[in-house]
N, C-alpha and C positions, 0 to 999 in steps of 0.2 A: 418399601420394596427396593431391593438392591438394584442399582443402575449398572448397566454394562458399559464400562469405560473403554477397556481395551478390546480390540477385535481379535480374531483368532491370530495368535502369534506365530503360527506356522505359515502365514501368508507372507510372500516375499516383500510386498509393499508395506508391511507393518513391522519391519525389522526394528524400528526405533520406537515403537509404541509399548508402553508399560504392559507387561503381561498380566493376565487376570489374577494369577496366584498372588503376585506382589500387591496388587491393588486391594484384593480381598483381605490379605493379611494386615495391611495398613488400616483398613476399615475396622477389622476385628479388634485391633489394638486400641483404636480410638474409642470404640464402643464400650470396651471394658476398662478404659482408663489406664492402660498399660504404657506409661511414659517411657520406661527403659526399652521395652519392646519396640515401641514406635521409633525411638531414636536409632535403634539398631537397624530397623528396616529402611529408614530414610537416609542413613549415613552413606550407603554406596551410591545413592541417586544423585545425578547431576542437578544443579539448580534449575535448569530448564525443564527437566522431567518433573521436579516437584511443583514448579509453576503450572505445568500442564495438568497435573493432578488436581491442584487447587481450583483451576479454571473449570474442570469437568465435573466435579462433585457438587452436590447441592449446597445451598447457603448454610444450612444447619451443620452439615458434616464439615464444611470449611471452618466454621467457627470453632467447633470442638477440636478439630485437628490442630489449628493454630494455637489454641489455648493450652493444649496438652504438649505440643512440641516446644513451645515458648522459648526456653533458654537456648536451644540449639538453632534458632532461626538465623539463617545466613542472609546478609544484605543482598547477595547476588540473586536470591529468589525474588526479592522485590523488583530488581531490575528486569527480570525475565517475565514478570507478571503482566497480563493484559492491563492496560491503563484503567479500564473500568473497575478492576478489582483491587487496585492498590489501596485506595482510600478505605475500603472495607477491611482489608487485612491489617493495615496500619492501626486502625481503631481497636483491633483485638489485641495487639501486642502490648506487653508491659513496657512502660517508658524506658526502663533501663535496657531491656532486651532490644528495643528499637534503636537506642543509642549505640549499642554494641554492633548492631547489624549494619548500620550505615557508616560507621567510623572507618571501615576498611574500603569503602567504595571510592572509585575515582570521582573527581569533582563533576565530570559530565554526567555520570550515572546519578549522582545526588541531585543535580539540577533537573534531570529528566524525571526523577521521582517526585520532587517537590512541585513541579509544574501543575500536577493534577490534584493536589491536596488542598484542603481548606487551610486558612491562615493559622489556626491553633496547632494543627498538625505540622505545618511548615516550621513554625517556631520551635516546636518540640524537637524536631530533627536538627534544626540549625544550632540549638543550644547543646546538642550532643557532640557537635563537631569541635575539633581543635580550632583555636582562634584564626590561624592562618587559612585553614580550609573553609571556615565560615565566611571570612572576608572574600575569598575567591568565589565561593558559591553565590554570595549576595551580589557580587559584581556581575557574575554571569546572568543572574536573574534580572538585572537592570537592562540587559540588552533586549532588543525586540524579540517577541515570540517568533519561532520558526526561522531564526537567524543563525549564522555561523557562531556568533558569540554564545548562544545557548547550547549549541551542539559540541563545542570544543571542550577539551579537558585542559585545566590550567597547568597540570604537571608536564613539564617539557624537559628535554635534555638538549642543552645548547653548549656551544664552544666558540671561542674566538677564532676568527678566520685564519690567524697565523699559526695555529697549533699544528703539531705533528700527530701522526697516528699514535705514537708512544704516549704523548701527553694526554691524548683523548682516552686511551685505554686505562692509564693510571687514574685519571679523573673518575671514570665510570666505576672502576673497582673500589675506589675510596668513598664513593657516594653512599650515604646511608639511606636515603629516601628516593630510590629509583621508582619511576612510574611502573605500574603493573604491566603495561604494554607500551613498548615503543620500538620503532623500526628504524629510525634515523637519528643521527646527531645533527642538530640544526646549527649551521655556521652563522654567526652574527658579527656585524661590524661594531665599532665602539658605541654607536648610537642604539644598539640592540635591534637593528634592522636585519631581518633574515636575508642572507645572500646565497644560500645553497643548502642542500641536503646531502649527507653522506650515509649510506646504508651500513648497518652493522656488519654485514657480510664483507663489504669492501674494506672496512676497518680491520677485521680479523684476518683478512688475506693479504694485506699490504705490510710492508716492512715498517718498523717503528719510526724510521727517519722520514717516511713519506709525508708530505704536507697534505692536510685534509683538503685544502683548496684544489689540489690536483686530482682528487678522486670523487668529486661531487657528481651527483646525478644530473643527467641532461633534462629530465622531465621535472623541473622545479617550478612550483606555483605557490603563490600565497593567496589567502582569502581575507577580505576585510570582515570585521566583526559584524557588520550590518548586512552582509550578503545573505540572500535567501538560502536556506538549507537545501531546498530542492535544486538550486543551481549548483551548490557545492557537491551534492550527490551525483548530479549529472556529470560534472567535471571529473570526479573520481572514476566514474564508469567509462567516460569517454577517453580519458588520457591514462587509464590504468595506474592511478596513484595508489600508494600504500598509506602514506600520511602526508600532511601538508600543514605548514605553519599558518596561524591566524594573526593578523596584525590590527592595531588600532588605527585611529584616524591620522596618527603621526607616523604610520608604517613601522611601529615598534612591535616586537614579538610579545603576544599576550597569551598564546595557547597553541594547541595543536589538535587537528582532527585526524582520526585514524579510520582505516577502511571499514572496520566493523560498524562504526557509527554511521558512516556515509551510506553503506549498503543497507543498514536498517531503515534509513530515511527513504531510500529508493524502493525498498519493499513496501513501506507504508504508502508511498505515492501510488504504486501499482495496485495495491489492495484497495485503496480509496477510490481509484478510477473504476475498478471492477465493481465495487459495491454501488457506486453512484450510477453506473450504467444499468444496473439491475433495479435501481430505484429503492434501495434499502438503506441509504445514508451510510452511517458509520456503525451499524449495528454489530453487536458481539453476541456470542453464544451465552454469555453470562448475564445479558440484559434481562430485566423482568418484563412481564407481559405488557404493562402499561407503557414502559419505555420503548419497547419495540413497536407497539401500536402507534405511538406518537411519531416515531421516525418514518414509518411507512405510510401513514395516513395521507400526508400531503401529495405524495406521488400517485397514490391510488385516486385521489381527488382530481389530479391533473389528467390521469388516464380516463376518468369518467367524463371529463369535459371533452376530450378528444373523441371518445366514443359517441357522445351526443352529436358532435359535428358530423361524424361519419353517418350516423343515423339520419340526420337531416338530409344528407345527400340521397340516402336510400328512399326517404319519404317522398322525394320529388318524382320518383319513378314507381310509386305505389301502384298506379294503374297498369303500368307495363308488367310488373311482377304478378299482379292479379291475373292478367291474361296469359302469362307464360310462367307457370309455377317452376319450371326447370331452372329459371334464373335464380330463384331463391336457394336452390340446391347447390348451384355452382359458384355463386358470387363469393362465398367465404374463401374459396380456393384461391381466387385471384388476389384478394386482400392478404391472405396468409402468406402466399408466395412472395408478394411484394414486401411484406413486413420482415420476413426472414432474409431476403436479399438486402434490404436496407440495413438490418442489424449486422450482417456480415461486413458491408462496406463501412458502416459506422464504427465497428470495433477496430478494424484496420486503421481507420483515420484517427480515432482517438489515441490509439497506441502510438501511431507515428508522430502525432503532435506532442505527446508526452515525452517521447525520446528525441524530439526535435529533428526527426527525419523528414517530416512533411513541412516544407517551408514555401515561401513565396516563389522560390526558384523552380520548384518542381510540382506545385499544386495543380497546374493545368494539365500536366502530363499524367499525373495520378488520376485526376478527374476524368480525363478521356479514357484511360485504361479501364476504370471502374464502369463507366457507361458502356464501353464496348463489351466488357464481360457481362453486364446486365442484358445487353441486346442479344448476345450469343446464347446465354442461358435461357433468355426469354423465347428465342426462336426454337430451341430444343424442346422446351416444355410446352410451347405453343403447339408443336406437332403432336406431342403426347396427348395434351388435353383436347386438341381438335379431334383426334381419333376417339378419345373417350366420349366426347360430346356426340359424335355420330353414332358410335356403337350403343351408348347408353340410351340416348333419346331418339336416335334415328333421324336427326335433323342436321344435314351437312352445314347449313349456314350458322347454326349454333356453335359448331366446332370452330368456324372461322371467327366468330365474335369473341369467344373466350381465348382463342389463340392470339388475336391482335391485342386484346386487352392485357394478356399476359406479357407480351413484348413491351408494350407501353409502360406498364407498371414496374417491371423489373428494371427498365432503363431509368425511369424516374427515381426508383428506390436507390439505385446506385449513385445517381446524381445527388440526391438528398443526403445519403449516408456519408458522403465526403464533403459536400458543399455546406451543409448545416453546421457541423462541428468547426470547420474552418472559419465560417462567418462568425460564429459565437466566440471563437478564440480571438478573432480580430476585434470584436466588440468588448473584450476584456471579461467575458463570461466563461466559466469553466465548461468546456464542451462535454465532459463526462457527466456533468450535473444536469444539463438541460437538453442535450441532443436527442436522447431516446424518445421523449414525448413528441418532439417536433417531427422526427422521422416517422414515427408510427402514425401520426396524424396525416402526414403527406401521403404515405403509401395506402392508408385506408381510403382516404377521400379520392385519390387518383384511381385506385383500383375499382372502387364502386362506381365512380362516375364514368370511367372508360368502359367498363363492362356493360352497365345498364344503359349508358348513352348509346353505345354502338348497337345494343340489342334493340333499343327503341327505333333506331334508324333503319337497321337492316332486316329485322325480323317482322316488321309490320308495314 
């Protein structure tokens, strides 16, 4: 059965989604084995669009498309592909086609491609590279995973610190192997230590006699090859960097990181936090059933344990519930409201920790604010539920019980939503990974205990 890939292309938010006609035409060409027709349909598409297409169709269609498209396969498509599909696509490609595809990629893109492949596939790609590129890629792979050394591209544009603008322009124009993307000319001293960046715009707007050292950027930073890529991405975002040199342990220039790579890491970090908060690990739409099941099972098991703990609290008030059935009707409301309030505070806290806005200097102020918000919201909903309790069951004291329990649980939920991720972060544990289960446990237990405990005291 044909799958619907693109949504209605007349919708404003689908402006960049492949339209149905194009997708269907590509599928038809693949089905009948029309290689020239397929090449003609794919030629106008951006590499990112082709990668999206490959990610959204079935495994069988993916295989047939890649085998038919074969000789026209662009290395940029591999760079744009989801990591989980790269190994599958590479396995389908003819070795010579694969070699041609990766030969024009920047070294950082080749490193990113190789990281997720098996050793035989890595070796096949490395053998396809020119000797200089192969050495550069192998050196980058020797750096720690998730480091600046892995993220950087080895192709740089540098100039001696004493050069003039005219000398720099002549040098760039005469260079045969310019990087595909570069934004700065990096000034270096005789020891190849970076001392400044000059933007291409400043070079083009200055007179030929102007010294490069006189027009360097103020926001100049370097990164060590061993620095964590997440810290690099944060610095790019925080200080509005476009590109920055990478240095080795001797402070010598070995590469450069550009904003597209840094923002890619930032997006991955945000996506990872979002998925972990939802308890789905690093799942992708292309993952198979068994893979997705394995990723989600542990978190469901943790939630089962927390649910059992909450049920144990309820079981201690079994007699109270048996005598007052209305409690069974209302108690999920208290726990649910607490869970939602806790998730709101938790999301804010995890995001603030990730962006380093929540620190030891302001944690107590943020904690107090969230608790106050929880109390205010609790009071508002306490009045609402108090009225519901009276109108629904005709028992004024029941409205008081659920109202007080609501205030207590929302206040505790806000406290847990901020306090737990901060505590886990101080303990060296990823707060996005473990906070959700703890916050849910706290809000359920406190909600049930407060509501049923108060009911046992005030209603009997």
